C-alpha positions, 0 to 999 in steps of 0.5 A, a space after each residue: 976855716 981861715 981860708 988857705 989852712 988845709 984840713 988833715 985827713 984826721 980833722 976831717 974825719 972827727 968833724 964828720 964824726 961830729 955830725 954822724 957819731 954812727 957809721 952808715 951801714 952797707 947793705 946788701 939786698 939779695 934776690 934773684 935766686 932761691 934760699 940755697 942761692 941767698 946763702 952760698 952769696 952771704 957765704 961768699 961774703 963772709 969768706 971774702 973777710 978771711 981771704 983779702 986784709 982789706 976787706 977785713 978791716 972794713 968789717 972791723 969799721 963799718 957793719 956790712 949786712 945782707 937780706 934776701 928781698 923776699 924776707 924784707 917783702 914779707 917782714 918789712 927791712 926794719 925787721 931782723 931778716 938782716 944777716 951781719 956778713 961778720 957773723 952770718 947766722 945770726 939776724 939783727 935790724 938794719 937800725 939796730 946793728 952795731 959794728 962788729 
């Protein structure tokens, strides 16, 4: 880019997407509570999308997943132990998850 030329936000975003075509995921590793506490935390994340428009828009752009630490230790972090915040009943691998 020539000196003195400013890049627009759109140009920066397109440049970023060229290098990273798949947007990274946001992963919540949950620990320090039992299964009921884990389910409660995941439901709270899911419910926040219904309450806050900004969160709902964010969830459209980025895969946000949550999983208990115990499941990761037992099955491995690449296993289908992750629950998408937009659909907490589903179980996916973080490596294969897509933006909703």
